[in-house]
A tleap script that builds the chain and sets N, CA, C and O, in Angstrom:
source leaprc.protein.ff14SB
mol = sequence {
  NALA ILE PRO GLY ALA ALA TYR THR CYS TYR
  VAL GLY PRO VAL ASN ALA VAL ILE GLN LEU
  ILE VAL GLY LEU ARG MET ARG ALA THR ALA
  ILE ALA LEU PHE LEU MET ILE THR ASN LEU
  VAL GLY MET GLY LEU GLY PRO PHE LEU VAL
  GLY MET VAL SER ASP PHE MET VAL SER ARG
  PHE GLY HIE GLU SER LEU ARG TYR SER MET
  LEU VAL PHE LEU PHE ILE TYR VAL TRP ALA
  ALA PHE HIE PHE PHE ARG ALA GLY LYS TYR
  LEU ARG GLU ASP LEU GLY ALA GLN TYR CARG
}
set mol.1.N position { 106.415 83.570 92.375 }
set mol.1.CA position { 105.937 84.591 91.564 }
set mol.1.C position { 104.396 84.505 91.204 }
set mol.1.O position { 103.795 85.402 90.614 }
set mol.2.N position { 103.820 83.292 91.640 }
set mol.2.CA position { 102.332 83.356 91.686 }
set mol.2.C position { 101.773 84.057 92.735 }
set mol.2.O position { 100.890 84.893 92.538 }
set mol.3.N position { 102.218 83.788 93.867 }
set mol.3.CA position { 101.523 84.564 95.031 }
set mol.3.C position { 101.656 85.998 94.961 }
set mol.3.O position { 100.780 86.786 95.317 }
set mol.4.N position { 102.975 86.361 94.410 }
set mol.4.CA position { 103.145 87.765 94.235 }
set mol.4.C position { 102.255 88.511 93.092 }
set mol.4.O position { 101.885 89.681 93.189 }
set mol.5.N position { 101.969 87.645 91.988 }
set mol.5.CA position { 100.849 88.306 91.186 }
set mol.5.C position { 99.610 88.281 91.695 }
set mol.5.O position { 98.966 89.313 91.506 }
set mol.6.N position { 99.059 87.383 92.306 }
set mol.6.CA position { 97.945 87.402 93.192 }
set mol.6.C position { 97.791 88.344 93.991 }
set mol.6.O position { 96.700 88.896 94.135 }
set mol.7.N position { 98.908 88.696 94.670 }
set mol.7.CA position { 98.833 89.956 95.750 }
set mol.7.C position { 98.398 91.081 95.337 }
set mol.7.O position { 97.577 91.727 95.990 }
set mol.8.N position { 99.011 91.583 93.898 }
set mol.8.CA position { 98.591 92.595 93.530 }
set mol.8.C position { 97.634 92.797 92.346 }
set mol.8.O position { 97.493 93.846 91.719 }
set mol.9.N position { 96.982 91.608 92.129 }
set mol.9.CA position { 95.829 91.644 90.996 }
set mol.9.C position { 94.619 92.522 91.382 }
set mol.9.O position { 93.759 92.726 90.525 }
set mol.10.N position { 94.513 92.979 92.444 }
set mol.10.CA position { 93.326 93.540 92.726 }
set mol.10.C position { 93.579 95.129 92.460 }
set mol.10.O position { 92.624 95.906 92.446 }
set mol.11.N position { 94.918 95.568 92.250 }
set mol.11.CA position { 95.055 96.983 91.903 }
set mol.11.C position { 94.455 97.549 90.724 }
set mol.11.O position { 93.756 98.555 90.849 }
set mol.12.N position { 94.621 97.086 89.718 }
set mol.12.CA position { 94.096 97.628 88.403 }
set mol.12.C position { 92.704 97.674 88.557 }
set mol.12.O position { 92.188 98.789 88.482 }
set mol.13.N position { 91.907 96.601 88.778 }
set mol.13.CA position { 90.380 96.765 88.709 }
set mol.13.C position { 89.920 97.857 89.873 }
set mol.13.O position { 89.036 98.678 89.628 }
set mol.14.N position { 90.459 97.810 90.906 }
set mol.14.CA position { 90.150 98.700 91.825 }
set mol.14.C position { 90.517 100.367 91.457 }
set mol.14.O position { 89.773 101.308 91.732 }
set mol.15.N position { 91.576 100.449 90.909 }
set mol.15.CA position { 91.752 101.836 90.524 }
set mol.15.C position { 90.691 102.295 89.413 }
set mol.15.O position { 90.137 103.393 89.356 }
set mol.16.N position { 90.539 101.247 88.575 }
set mol.16.CA position { 89.505 101.547 87.312 }
set mol.16.C position { 87.960 101.814 87.748 }
set mol.16.O position { 87.159 102.545 87.166 }
set mol.17.N position { 87.742 101.023 88.937 }
set mol.17.CA position { 86.294 101.126 89.604 }
set mol.17.C position { 86.441 102.619 90.220 }
set mol.17.O position { 85.552 103.424 89.943 }
set mol.18.N position { 87.353 102.962 90.912 }
set mol.18.CA position { 87.516 104.324 91.662 }
set mol.18.C position { 87.276 105.234 90.466 }
set mol.18.O position { 86.312 105.997 90.538 }
set mol.19.N position { 88.026 105.246 89.390 }
set mol.19.CA position { 88.055 106.224 88.344 }
set mol.19.C position { 86.661 106.329 87.850 }
set mol.19.O position { 86.145 107.432 87.669 }
set mol.20.N position { 86.017 105.180 87.618 }
set mol.20.CA position { 84.438 105.291 87.105 }
set mol.20.C position { 83.609 105.883 88.001 }
set mol.20.O position { 82.845 106.763 87.604 }
set mol.21.N position { 83.628 105.505 89.307 }
set mol.21.CA position { 82.517 106.052 90.171 }
set mol.21.C position { 82.669 107.257 90.562 }
set mol.21.O position { 81.612 107.883 90.649 }
set mol.22.N position { 83.803 107.931 90.888 }
set mol.22.CA position { 83.999 109.343 91.193 }
set mol.22.C position { 83.996 110.273 90.043 }
set mol.22.O position { 84.221 109.814 88.923 }
set mol.23.N position { 83.748 111.616 90.217 }
set mol.23.CA position { 83.342 112.524 89.179 }
set mol.23.C position { 84.664 112.914 88.579 }
set mol.23.O position { 85.693 112.631 89.193 }
set mol.24.N position { 84.721 113.585 87.345 }
set mol.24.CA position { 85.874 113.796 86.625 }
set mol.24.C position { 86.849 114.548 87.384 }
set mol.24.O position { 88.040 114.240 87.329 }
set mol.25.N position { 86.450 115.468 88.056 }
set mol.25.CA position { 87.173 116.558 89.124 }
set mol.25.C position { 87.772 115.947 90.290 }
set mol.25.O position { 88.581 116.597 90.953 }
set mol.26.N position { 87.406 114.570 90.661 }
set mol.26.CA position { 87.750 113.915 91.921 }
set mol.26.C position { 88.693 112.931 91.645 }
set mol.26.O position { 89.369 112.461 92.560 }
set mol.27.N position { 88.827 112.538 90.419 }
set mol.27.CA position { 89.687 111.198 89.998 }
set mol.27.C position { 91.107 111.052 90.576 }
set mol.27.O position { 91.524 109.970 90.990 }
set mol.28.N position { 91.868 112.241 90.588 }
set mol.28.CA position { 93.266 112.159 91.002 }
set mol.28.C position { 93.241 112.191 92.635 }
set mol.28.O position { 94.023 111.596 93.376 }
set mol.29.N position { 92.180 113.009 93.004 }
set mol.29.CA position { 92.300 113.159 94.577 }
set mol.29.C position { 91.951 111.614 95.278 }
set mol.29.O position { 92.587 111.102 96.199 }
set mol.30.N position { 90.717 111.005 94.547 }
set mol.30.CA position { 90.317 109.776 94.953 }
set mol.30.C position { 91.515 108.763 94.946 }
set mol.30.O position { 91.894 108.202 95.975 }
set mol.31.N position { 92.086 108.568 93.710 }
set mol.31.CA position { 93.252 107.877 93.449 }
set mol.31.C position { 94.301 107.755 94.736 }
set mol.31.O position { 94.634 106.767 95.389 }
set mol.32.N position { 94.693 109.174 94.839 }
set mol.32.CA position { 95.793 109.613 95.700 }
set mol.32.C position { 95.201 109.169 97.237 }
set mol.32.O position { 95.978 108.575 97.985 }
set mol.33.N position { 94.181 109.387 97.576 }
set mol.33.CA position { 93.673 109.000 98.876 }
set mol.33.C position { 93.806 107.310 99.012 }
set mol.33.O position { 94.390 106.733 99.929 }
set mol.34.N position { 93.145 106.694 97.913 }
set mol.34.CA position { 93.177 105.365 98.000 }
set mol.34.C position { 94.799 104.682 98.215 }
set mol.34.O position { 95.183 103.893 99.078 }
set mol.35.N position { 95.550 105.309 97.095 }
set mol.35.CA position { 96.855 104.796 97.231 }
set mol.35.C position { 97.602 105.125 98.691 }
set mol.35.O position { 98.364 104.273 99.149 }
set mol.36.N position { 97.388 106.283 99.360 }
set mol.36.CA position { 97.933 106.660 100.448 }
set mol.36.C position { 97.427 105.824 101.668 }
set mol.36.O position { 98.177 105.320 102.503 }
set mol.37.N position { 96.107 105.741 101.671 }
set mol.37.CA position { 95.602 104.696 102.874 }
set mol.37.C position { 96.267 103.275 102.649 }
set mol.37.O position { 96.823 102.585 103.503 }
set mol.38.N position { 96.094 103.011 101.383 }
set mol.38.CA position { 96.560 101.493 101.343 }
set mol.38.C position { 98.087 101.265 101.815 }
set mol.38.O position { 98.376 100.321 102.551 }
set mol.39.N position { 99.036 102.177 101.352 }
set mol.39.CA position { 100.315 102.145 101.667 }
set mol.39.C position { 100.774 102.388 103.090 }
set mol.39.O position { 101.778 101.884 103.594 }
set mol.40.N position { 99.877 103.265 103.717 }
set mol.40.CA position { 100.237 103.541 104.924 }
set mol.40.C position { 99.743 102.344 105.971 }
set mol.40.O position { 100.295 102.140 107.052 }
set mol.41.N position { 98.787 101.708 105.543 }
set mol.41.CA position { 98.292 100.567 106.464 }
set mol.41.C position { 98.855 99.257 106.059 }
set mol.41.O position { 98.923 98.304 106.835 }
set mol.42.N position { 99.276 99.226 104.774 }
set mol.42.CA position { 99.819 97.951 104.147 }
set mol.42.C position { 101.433 97.903 104.346 }
set mol.42.O position { 102.002 96.873 104.706 }
set mol.43.N position { 102.051 99.013 104.098 }
set mol.43.CA position { 103.439 99.147 104.168 }
set mol.43.C position { 103.894 99.586 105.417 }
set mol.43.O position { 104.969 99.129 105.807 }
set mol.44.N position { 103.240 100.447 106.175 }
set mol.44.CA position { 103.466 101.085 107.429 }
set mol.44.C position { 103.097 100.508 108.712 }
set mol.44.O position { 103.893 100.487 109.651 }
set mol.45.N position { 101.853 100.015 108.789 }
set mol.45.CA position { 101.116 99.460 109.909 }
set mol.45.C position { 101.400 97.688 109.638 }
set mol.45.O position { 101.765 96.897 110.508 }
set mol.46.N position { 101.218 97.484 108.713 }
set mol.46.CA position { 101.270 95.788 108.469 }
set mol.46.C position { 102.642 95.197 109.056 }
set mol.46.O position { 102.611 94.488 110.061 }
set mol.47.N position { 103.762 95.485 108.452 }
set mol.47.CA position { 105.065 95.141 109.023 }
set mol.47.C position { 105.289 95.221 110.579 }
set mol.47.O position { 105.833 94.349 111.258 }
set mol.48.N position { 104.784 96.396 111.020 }
set mol.48.CA position { 104.926 96.539 112.444 }
set mol.48.C position { 104.155 95.720 113.303 }
set mol.48.O position { 104.603 95.266 114.356 }
set mol.49.N position { 102.807 95.481 112.811 }
set mol.49.CA position { 101.876 94.434 113.638 }
set mol.49.C position { 102.469 92.954 113.465 }
set mol.49.O position { 102.586 92.191 114.424 }
set mol.50.N position { 102.817 92.634 112.207 }
set mol.50.CA position { 103.524 91.378 112.321 }
set mol.50.C position { 104.777 91.232 112.973 }
set mol.50.O position { 105.035 90.088 113.346 }
set mol.51.N position { 105.664 92.164 113.212 }
set mol.51.CA position { 106.908 92.120 114.116 }
set mol.51.C position { 106.344 92.066 115.475 }
set mol.51.O position { 106.812 91.216 116.233 }
set mol.52.N position { 105.502 92.767 115.858 }
set mol.52.CA position { 104.917 92.754 117.278 }
set mol.52.C position { 104.316 91.461 117.719 }
set mol.52.O position { 104.494 91.021 118.855 }
set mol.53.N position { 103.558 90.819 116.754 }
set mol.53.CA position { 103.014 89.687 116.836 }
set mol.53.C position { 103.882 88.468 116.925 }
set mol.53.O position { 103.500 87.533 117.628 }
set mol.54.N position { 105.053 88.394 116.252 }
set mol.54.CA position { 106.184 87.726 116.051 }
set mol.54.C position { 107.009 87.734 117.489 }
set mol.54.O position { 107.197 86.715 118.154 }
set mol.55.N position { 107.394 88.838 117.793 }
set mol.55.CA position { 107.958 89.056 119.145 }
set mol.55.C position { 107.221 88.530 120.229 }
set mol.55.O position { 107.843 87.920 121.098 }
set mol.56.N position { 105.729 88.696 120.342 }
set mol.56.CA position { 105.216 87.967 121.400 }
set mol.56.C position { 105.176 86.545 121.372 }
set mol.56.O position { 105.222 85.911 122.427 }
set mol.57.N position { 105.093 85.965 120.229 }
set mol.57.CA position { 105.248 84.545 119.869 }
set mol.57.C position { 106.530 83.646 120.017 }
set mol.57.O position { 106.476 82.416 120.000 }
set mol.58.N position { 107.650 84.346 120.160 }
set mol.58.CA position { 109.003 83.951 120.179 }
set mol.58.C position { 109.050 82.846 121.289 }
set mol.58.O position { 109.612 81.778 121.046 }
set mol.59.N position { 108.473 83.087 122.489 }
set mol.59.CA position { 108.522 82.283 123.578 }
set mol.59.C position { 107.948 80.980 123.416 }
set mol.59.O position { 108.228 80.015 124.126 }
set mol.60.N position { 107.087 80.979 122.404 }
set mol.60.CA position { 106.268 79.619 122.200 }
set mol.60.C position { 107.003 79.031 120.982 }
set mol.60.O position { 107.366 77.857 121.057 }
set mol.61.N position { 107.230 79.666 119.981 }
set mol.61.CA position { 107.491 78.976 118.732 }
set mol.61.C position { 109.053 79.193 118.379 }
set mol.61.O position { 109.532 78.418 117.551 }
set mol.62.N position { 109.756 80.034 118.856 }
set mol.62.CA position { 111.194 79.998 118.932 }
set mol.62.C position { 111.326 81.110 117.460 }
set mol.62.O position { 110.748 82.184 117.290 }
set mol.63.N position { 112.306 80.387 116.528 }
set mol.63.CA position { 112.665 81.124 115.335 }
set mol.63.C position { 111.669 81.094 114.424 }
set mol.63.O position { 111.779 81.801 113.422 }
set mol.64.N position { 110.515 80.266 114.611 }
set mol.64.CA position { 109.591 80.057 113.658 }
set mol.64.C position { 108.227 81.100 113.936 }
set mol.64.O position { 107.144 81.003 113.358 }
set mol.65.N position { 108.535 81.946 114.809 }
set mol.65.CA position { 107.471 82.932 115.314 }
set mol.65.C position { 107.175 83.911 114.073 }
set mol.65.O position { 106.022 84.329 113.961 }
set mol.66.N position { 107.991 84.240 113.284 }
set mol.66.CA position { 107.560 85.058 112.071 }
set mol.66.C position { 106.791 84.433 111.187 }
set mol.66.O position { 106.031 85.169 110.559 }
set mol.67.N position { 106.751 83.095 110.905 }
set mol.67.CA position { 106.172 82.371 110.096 }
set mol.67.C position { 104.469 82.361 110.616 }
set mol.67.O position { 103.449 82.715 110.024 }
set mol.68.N position { 104.655 81.881 111.766 }
set mol.68.CA position { 103.207 81.869 112.351 }
set mol.68.C position { 102.524 83.366 112.661 }
set mol.68.O position { 101.306 83.523 112.755 }
set mol.69.N position { 103.304 84.216 112.775 }
set mol.69.CA position { 102.872 85.666 112.749 }
set mol.69.C position { 102.318 86.044 111.668 }
set mol.69.O position { 101.241 86.639 111.696 }
set mol.70.N position { 102.992 85.747 110.470 }
set mol.70.CA position { 102.261 86.086 108.973 }
set mol.70.C position { 101.025 85.311 108.804 }
set mol.70.O position { 100.029 85.795 108.265 }
set mol.71.N position { 101.089 83.907 109.336 }
set mol.71.CA position { 99.915 83.084 109.167 }
set mol.71.C position { 98.723 83.951 109.845 }
set mol.71.O position { 97.645 84.173 109.294 }
set mol.72.N position { 99.078 84.379 111.064 }
set mol.72.CA position { 97.844 85.120 111.686 }
set mol.72.C position { 97.325 86.017 110.895 }
set mol.72.O position { 96.105 86.110 111.032 }
set mol.73.N position { 97.848 86.804 110.018 }
set mol.73.CA position { 97.344 87.928 109.379 }
set mol.73.C position { 96.709 87.475 108.027 }
set mol.73.O position { 96.189 88.306 107.282 }
set mol.74.N position { 96.755 86.248 107.744 }
set mol.74.CA position { 96.083 85.904 106.618 }
set mol.74.C position { 94.708 86.275 106.528 }
set mol.74.O position { 94.164 86.570 105.464 }
set mol.75.N position { 94.200 86.262 107.531 }
set mol.75.CA position { 92.575 86.451 107.588 }
set mol.75.C position { 92.226 87.772 107.060 }
set mol.75.O position { 91.068 87.965 106.691 }
set mol.76.N position { 93.165 88.767 106.979 }
set mol.76.CA position { 92.937 90.066 106.530 }
set mol.76.C position { 92.534 89.889 104.818 }
set mol.76.O position { 91.743 90.628 104.233 }
set mol.77.N position { 93.235 88.802 104.227 }
set mol.77.CA position { 93.019 88.778 102.759 }
set mol.77.C position { 91.508 88.256 102.647 }
set mol.77.O position { 90.785 88.772 101.795 }
set mol.78.N position { 91.045 87.319 103.424 }
set mol.78.CA position { 89.583 86.906 103.448 }
set mol.78.C position { 88.693 88.025 103.738 }
set mol.78.O position { 87.703 88.268 103.047 }
set mol.79.N position { 89.080 88.784 104.876 }
set mol.79.CA position { 88.284 89.679 105.099 }
set mol.79.C position { 88.039 90.698 103.974 }
set mol.79.O position { 86.901 91.055 103.668 }
set mol.80.N position { 89.007 91.094 103.446 }
set mol.80.CA position { 88.965 91.939 102.137 }
set mol.80.C position { 88.304 91.431 101.124 }
set mol.80.O position { 87.543 92.186 100.519 }
set mol.81.N position { 88.431 90.077 100.708 }
set mol.81.CA position { 87.770 89.513 99.604 }
set mol.81.C position { 86.494 89.488 99.917 }
set mol.81.O position { 85.737 89.702 98.970 }
set mol.82.N position { 85.890 89.246 101.202 }
set mol.82.CA position { 84.535 89.363 101.498 }
set mol.82.C position { 83.833 90.626 101.425 }
set mol.82.O position { 82.629 90.671 101.175 }
set mol.83.N position { 84.653 91.820 101.669 }
set mol.83.CA position { 84.106 93.252 101.390 }
set mol.83.C position { 84.290 93.303 99.843 }
set mol.83.O position { 83.248 93.556 99.237 }
set mol.84.N position { 85.203 93.148 99.217 }
set mol.84.CA position { 85.176 93.215 97.509 }
set mol.84.C position { 83.704 92.638 97.180 }
set mol.84.O position { 82.798 93.301 96.676 }
set mol.85.N position { 83.640 91.384 97.529 }
set mol.85.CA position { 82.321 90.584 96.997 }
set mol.85.C position { 81.050 91.605 97.328 }
set mol.85.O position { 80.278 92.046 96.477 }
set mol.86.N position { 81.012 91.841 98.549 }
set mol.86.CA position { 79.764 92.768 98.925 }
set mol.86.C position { 79.718 94.018 98.163 }
set mol.86.O position { 78.673 94.500 97.726 }
set mol.87.N position { 80.843 94.511 98.023 }
set mol.87.CA position { 80.687 95.914 97.311 }
set mol.87.C position { 80.509 95.808 95.743 }
set mol.87.O position { 80.380 96.815 95.047 }
set mol.88.N position { 80.509 94.668 95.292 }
set mol.88.CA position { 80.454 94.246 93.947 }
set mol.88.C position { 78.938 94.027 93.598 }
set mol.88.O position { 78.489 94.135 92.457 }
set mol.89.N position { 78.251 93.731 94.637 }
set mol.89.CA position { 76.719 93.859 94.597 }
set mol.89.C position { 75.997 95.260 94.224 }
set mol.89.O position { 74.903 95.397 93.676 }
set mol.90.N position { 76.894 96.267 94.665 }
set mol.90.CA position { 76.413 97.701 94.506 }
set mol.90.C position { 76.974 98.407 93.318 }
set mol.90.O position { 76.575 99.502 92.923 }
set mol.91.N position { 77.956 97.681 92.761 }
set mol.91.CA position { 78.833 98.396 91.674 }
set mol.91.C position { 77.842 98.687 90.523 }
set mol.91.O position { 77.873 99.869 90.182 }
set mol.92.N position { 76.846 97.801 89.738 }
set mol.92.CA position { 76.236 98.101 88.738 }
set mol.92.C position { 75.262 99.293 89.236 }
set mol.92.O position { 75.258 100.320 88.557 }
set mol.93.N position { 74.524 99.226 90.260 }
set mol.93.CA position { 73.737 100.495 90.686 }
set mol.93.C position { 74.658 101.666 90.797 }
set mol.93.O position { 74.116 102.707 90.427 }
set mol.94.N position { 75.920 101.803 91.207 }
set mol.94.CA position { 76.625 102.998 91.430 }
set mol.94.C position { 77.148 103.326 89.955 }
set mol.94.O position { 77.383 104.512 89.725 }
set mol.95.N position { 77.311 102.590 89.146 }
set mol.95.CA position { 78.004 102.899 87.834 }
set mol.95.C position { 76.594 103.379 87.048 }
set mol.95.O position { 76.700 104.368 86.324 }
set mol.96.N position { 75.490 102.833 87.138 }
set mol.96.CA position { 74.407 103.279 86.670 }
set mol.96.C position { 73.951 104.866 86.854 }
set mol.96.O position { 73.625 105.634 85.949 }
set mol.97.N position { 74.016 105.135 88.234 }
set mol.97.CA position { 73.571 106.431 88.813 }
set mol.97.C position { 74.838 107.330 88.234 }
set mol.97.O position { 74.546 108.519 88.101 }
set mol.98.N position { 75.936 107.040 87.936 }
set mol.98.CA position { 76.909 107.834 87.541 }
set mol.98.C position { 76.748 108.392 85.945 }
set mol.98.O position { 77.077 109.506 85.536 }
set mol.99.N position { 76.126 107.252 85.144 }
set mol.99.CA position { 75.812 107.783 83.849 }
set mol.99.C position { 74.580 108.096 83.329 }
set mol.99.O position { 74.313 108.014 82.130 }
set mol.100.N position { 73.757 108.482 84.256 }
set mol.100.CA position { 72.235 108.637 83.965 }
set mol.100.C position { 72.297 109.979 83.358 }
set mol.100.O position { 71.268 110.525 82.960 }
savepdb mol mol.pdb
quit
C-alpha cells in the first residue's frame, strides 16, 4: 500500500500547479494533455518496454527476468524527481508572472 500511495502522490500537486500556471481558458486542455501524455507513456509504452526488456533477459535470468526488467526502469523515477526538483526552482517565478 505504501509504494502504491507513493507512486501516485505527485498527481495532485502537479495538477494544481498546471491549473495555476496556465490561463483560465487553457486549464481543461492543459490537464487533458498532461493526462493523455502520462497515460500513453506510462500505461501504453511502459508495460511494453518492460516486457521487451524482460524477454531480452530471459536467457540470463530465467523466470526472474521480469523482476530485473522492472528494476531497470526504476531510474525513470529518479530522473523524474530530478526534473521536478529543477522545475520547482522556477515555480515561484512562473506563479509570480501569472498574478502580476
